C-alpha positions as CSV (number, residue, x, y, z in Angstrom):
1,M,-184.7,-27.8,-60.7
2,K,-182.9,-26.1,-64.2
3,A,-182.1,-29.7,-65.0
4,E,-185.7,-30.6,-64.7
5,L,-186.9,-27.9,-66.4
6,L,-184.5,-28.3,-69.0
7,Q,-186.3,-31.3,-69.2
8,W,-189.5,-30.3,-69.6
9,I,-188.5,-28.6,-71.9
10,W,-187.1,-30.9,-74.3
11,V,-189.4,-33.0,-74.3
12,A,-192.3,-30.7,-74.7
13,M,-190.2,-29.6,-77.9
14,L,-190.3,-33.1,-79.3
15,S,-193.6,-34.3,-78.5
16,I,-194.5,-30.8,-80.6
17,G,-192.4,-31.8,-83.0
18,I,-193.9,-35.2,-83.6
19,I,-197.9,-34.3,-83.5
20,L,-196.8,-32.1,-86.3
21,V,-194.7,-34.2,-88.3
22,F,-197.3,-37.1,-87.9
23,I,-200.0,-34.4,-89.2
24,R,-198.2,-33.9,-92.5
25,L,-197.9,-38.3,-92.5
26,L,-201.5,-38.5,-93.1
27,I,-202.3,-35.0,-95.1
28,G,-199.3,-35.6,-96.4
29,K,-199.8,-35.0,-101.1
30,G,-197.6,-37.6,-102.3
31,R,-195.7,-40.7,-101.5
32,L,-192.6,-39.8,-100.8
33,N,-193.8,-36.9,-99.1
34,R,-195.0,-39.3,-96.5
35,I,-191.5,-41.4,-96.2
36,M,-190.3,-38.1,-95.4
37,A,-192.6,-37.8,-92.7
38,L,-192.4,-41.3,-91.6
39,D,-188.7,-40.6,-91.6
40,T,-188.5,-37.8,-90.0
41,L,-191.1,-38.9,-86.9
42,T,-188.4,-41.8,-86.5
43,T,-185.3,-39.9,-85.8
44,I,-187.0,-37.8,-83.7
45,T,-189.0,-40.6,-82.1
46,T,-185.1,-41.1,-82.1
47,S,-184.0,-38.3,-79.7
48,L,-186.8,-38.6,-77.9
49,L,-185.6,-41.7,-76.3
50,M,-181.5,-40.6,-75.9
51,V,-182.8,-37.4,-73.5
52,I,-185.9,-39.9,-71.7
53,S,-182.0,-42.1,-71.7
54,I,-180.4,-39.1,-70.7
55,Y,-182.3,-38.0,-67.9
56,S,-183.8,-41.0,-66.2
57,G,-179.7,-43.1,-66.3
58,E,-181.7,-46.0,-67.7
59,R,-178.7,-47.5,-70.2
60,L,-181.9,-49.7,-72.1
61,F,-183.7,-46.9,-73.3
62,L,-180.0,-45.5,-76.0
63,D,-179.5,-49.3,-76.3
64,V,-183.2,-49.4,-77.3
65,A,-183.2,-45.7,-79.2
66,I,-180.4,-47.3,-81.4
67,V,-181.7,-50.5,-82.2
68,Y,-184.6,-48.1,-83.4
69,A,-182.5,-46.4,-85.6
70,I,-181.4,-49.1,-86.7
71,L,-184.2,-50.6,-88.4
72,A,-185.4,-47.5,-88.9
73,F,-182.7,-46.5,-91.5
74,T,-183.3,-50.0,-92.6
75,S,-187.2,-48.9,-93.6
76,V,-186.5,-46.1,-95.2
77,I,-184.6,-47.5,-97.5
78,A,-186.6,-50.0,-98.1
79,V,-189.0,-48.2,-99.0
80,A,-187.1,-45.9,-101.4
81,K,-186.2,-48.4,-103.3
82,Y,-189.7,-50.1,-103.6
83,C,-190.8,-46.2,-104.9
84,D,-188.0,-46.2,-107.2
85,A,-188.5,-49.5,-108.3
86,G,-192.6,-48.8,-109.2
87,M,-191.2,-45.5,-110.5
88,R,-188.9,-47.0,-113.5
89,S,-192.0,-49.4,-114.8
């Protein structure tokens, strides 16, 4: 009973975080602000996948979360390099 309640609390907190960061992504003032919101969104989504993996007992969600985190990290680095090159010129 307590574990199930804890699961719903974690999912609710992460879902609220996703909603707030998504709002920030939509109304961010600048490009870099939106990039940071996107990076935070991917981090929270990875955490949500890990929580789902722990409570469902499915290892597939953990594998998906790891691959998702790697892809998110490389994409943020690529976008940051693109923005850095744009600011220099």
